[in-house]
C-alpha positions, 0 to 999 in steps of 0.5 A: 187124136181127132175127136174128144169125147167128154166123160165127166161133167158136173162139180167134179169136172169143174174142179178138175178143170180148175186144177188143169188151169188151162184156158184152151182146155176149158174152152175145148171142154165147153165146145165139146159139151155144146156139141153134145159131148163129142167134138171133132178137134178140127171143127173145134179149132175153127170154132174157137179160132185156135190152131190144131196144135193148140187144140191137140194140147188142150185135148191131151190135158182133158184126157190127162185129167180124166175129163175126156177120152180119145173118141177113136178109142173104144169106150171102157165097158163090160164084156160084150154079150150077144145071145148065141141065137143072134150070132147064129142068125147073123151068120146064117142070114147075113152073107156079108157078116158070114164072109167077114167071119170067114176072112177073120178065121182065115187070118187067125188060122182057126175058128173064132171063139164066142167072145171074138165073134161077139166083138166082130159082130159089135164092130160090124153093127155099130160102126157101119164100116164096109166089109171090105174095109173091115177085111183090110183092117183085119189084114192090117192087125195081122201085118202088125203082129197084133191080131186080137179081138181087142186090137181089131175093135180098137183099130176099127174105132180109129178107122171110123173116127178117121173117116176111112169108109172106102177101100181106097182110103183105108189102103192109103192109110195102111201105106202111111202106117207102114211107112211110119212103122219103118220110119219109127224103127229107123229113128229108134236105131238112130237114137241107139235103141235096137231091141224093140219097136217104138211104143204108141206114144213114141210112134206119135212123136216120130210121126209128128217129126216126119210130118214136119220134115225134120232131117236126121241131122236135126234129130241128132242135135235134138237128141244130143241136147236132150241127153246132155240136159236130162241124162237120158232120152226124154221124148217130151223134152226132145219134142219140145226142142223140135217143136220150137225149131219147127215153129221158128222155121229152122230146117238145118243145123246151121239155122239152129246154131245161128238163130237159137241163141238161147240154147247155144251148147252143144254144137252139132257134129259136122256132116259125116261126124258122130255126135258126142253121145253117138261116139260114146255109145258106139265105144261102149258097144264096141267094148262090150262086144270085144269082151264077149268075143274074148270070153267066147274065144277063151271058152272055145280054146279050153274046149279044144285043149281039154276034153274034160272041160268040153265034157263038163260044159256039155253037162252044164248046158244039158242041165240048163236045158232040163232046168228050163223044162222043169221050171213048172215041175215038181220041187224035188226035180228042180232041187236035184238039177240045182245040186247037179249044176253046183257040182258041174260049176265046182268041177269047172273051177277045178279044171281052170285051176289045173290049167293054171288059170284064175277062177274068173277066167270065164267071168264077164267082168265089166268095167262099171259094175253099176251099168255093166258097161251099158251106159244106162241104168234103166233109162237114166245115164250112168256116171261112167257114161256121163264121164265118158261124154265129158272126156270126149267133149274135152278131147274134141275141144283140144283138137279144135273140134268142139262138136 
């Protein structure tokens, strides 16, 4: 956040400031009001003789209590409404806007809807960003697979707030965002998250750590301490750990272990060795993968050895495909497909029995029914994962390596 905009004043605002019970937030609120209701956090830090981190925290509190909003975010408002005649006139008489519309339609791959034209016109007329910067912004949204009128508007406010008024500045910003995007995905993988991109708040944390120059071994140590303390990955808690180390000048695991006496356990793993949480996570993944491969092998062998089974499996797959297509269709068709599926499943069980195999031969039966061997239930650590971590720690302790 670079700017704060005050959106609540009067008696109610004073009540919320009292609830926040934070002197820095109250000072920032007064500073922003004195500046006309909108203030740069950098300027506020200089005026109030506070660090930028202190001002950032104060601004976050003001947003949390509904006293202000991030000025880089478009203000909440009713649907933009521009008279059709005004839009038509702008496209005919303003060559720059006409070129901008043409570029946007090329990015969307279609003619812009009226609401999209209205948003683009609003951004173009209100923010005074050069057309080449806005074209780059459209490319940026498309690159992030998030090309929509609302996203264009949101990013335009952010770019205007950041002072990206030239093509060169905007291009440097884009390169920085591309780096952070790749770094965010890499850090998520290191923390055991493989199936999604970082959320906006997670990306902010990762960008902070990148700006501090936090090395991977410190990230792993902070992650281990967070999971062992909270039972799950708590971004705010992990950030507090890294912020503490950063403020104390710790740059290596050795510095943390010799200087951070207040939080001694657990020790980090030696270079090249997995931490306890990483080792248990890998073991759980390998167990799930082995179980899946075992089931796939059983299925392949049965289909090769018994033509009846192979034919029945084809029928099940065809039934599932038809059911997916009929999900929005009429009720009788869905009921018929369900009836057919039950018949095929019964036939499958009969074929298994005729082959001398148990009924659950093709069932995926995890060791832990609570988490299905994922280690987590939602974002909370499962009992089986906690137990495995304790056992791994004990094993390492017996071997003389408590990491």
